[in-house]
N, C-alpha and C positions, 0 to 999 in steps of 0.2 A: 612327815607331817601327819598328825592324827586326823581321823575323819572329823568333819565339822558338822555339828547339829544345826540344821536350818529349820525355820518356822515360816508360817505365812508372812510374818512381818519382816523376816530377813532374807527371804528367797530372792527377791529382786537384786539386792545388793550382793549377796554371797554367790549367787548362781548366774543370773542373767547379766550382771555387770562385771563378772570376773574377767581378768586378763588372760586366764588359762582355761582350757576346757574343764567342765565340771561333770562328774558322774554323780547323779543323785540316786540314792537308794531309798525308794518309797517302801516303808516297812511298818510293822505294828508289833507290839510286845507279845501278842498272843500267837503270832505267825511262826510256826516251826521252821519252815524253809528260810524265813528271814533270819532267824537265829543261826542257821547253818552258814549263811552267806556272810554274816557280820564279821567273823574273824578273818575271813578271806579278804574282805574290803579293807580291814585294818592293815593287813600285810601289804596289800597293793598300794595303800595310801603312803606307806613308808617307801616302797620301791619306786613309785612314780612321783615323789613329793615335789619335784621341780617342774613336772610336765603337765600334771592333771590334778585337780582338787577332787577329793571324794567327800561327798556330803550325805547326810542321812536326814530324812524327813519322816516323822511319825505321822502316818496317815490318819490315825484316830484323833490326834491333837491338832492337826492342821488340815482340816477338811476343805478349806477354800482353795488352796493350791492343788490338793489332790483332785478335786472336782474340775478345776480349771484345765488340768492336763489329762483328764479322762482316765484316771487310774482306776481300774476295776479289779485287777489282780495284783497280788503282792507275793514275793518281792518283784518290783519293777525297777530296773536300773535304766534311768534316762540320762543320756549324755547331751549336754548343752555346750555350744560353742558360739561365741559372739552374740549371745542372747537368744539363740535359736536352738530348738530341739533337733539334734542331728542323728540320734540313734536311740532305739528303745529295745531293751532286753528284758523279756518277761519270763519270770520263773528263776528258781535257784540254778546256778551253773557252777561247775567246778572251777577252781582258780585258773587253770590253763585256758579254759574257754573265755573267761572274762579278760585275761591277759591278751589273748589273740584279738578280741574286740577293741581293746584299748590301743594296742599296737597298730591295728589297721586304721583307726581314727587318727592317731598321731602321725602316721605316714602321709596322710593327705594334706 
């Protein structure tokens, strides 16, 4: 499953009301580390397609949600489960590190 673009308008439906956990990439087009993480998230989206949804939220275009969750550094990868924020990963990470975080969350 490819990553899903979410906006202020679709965040509640796509993320908070999702039946599976959702990893949201808070990013911006001008952010170099965000561009480094993007292809990793696309790969993980395919690898974990039935277990977790991976979404992307452009912080410049969706400031309401960005401010509501106190996002001050990007990339920030927030994981939501059952409508609640359960994990926050700040900064670019290698694929293996992100996989380990996802696996730990799914094991619970």
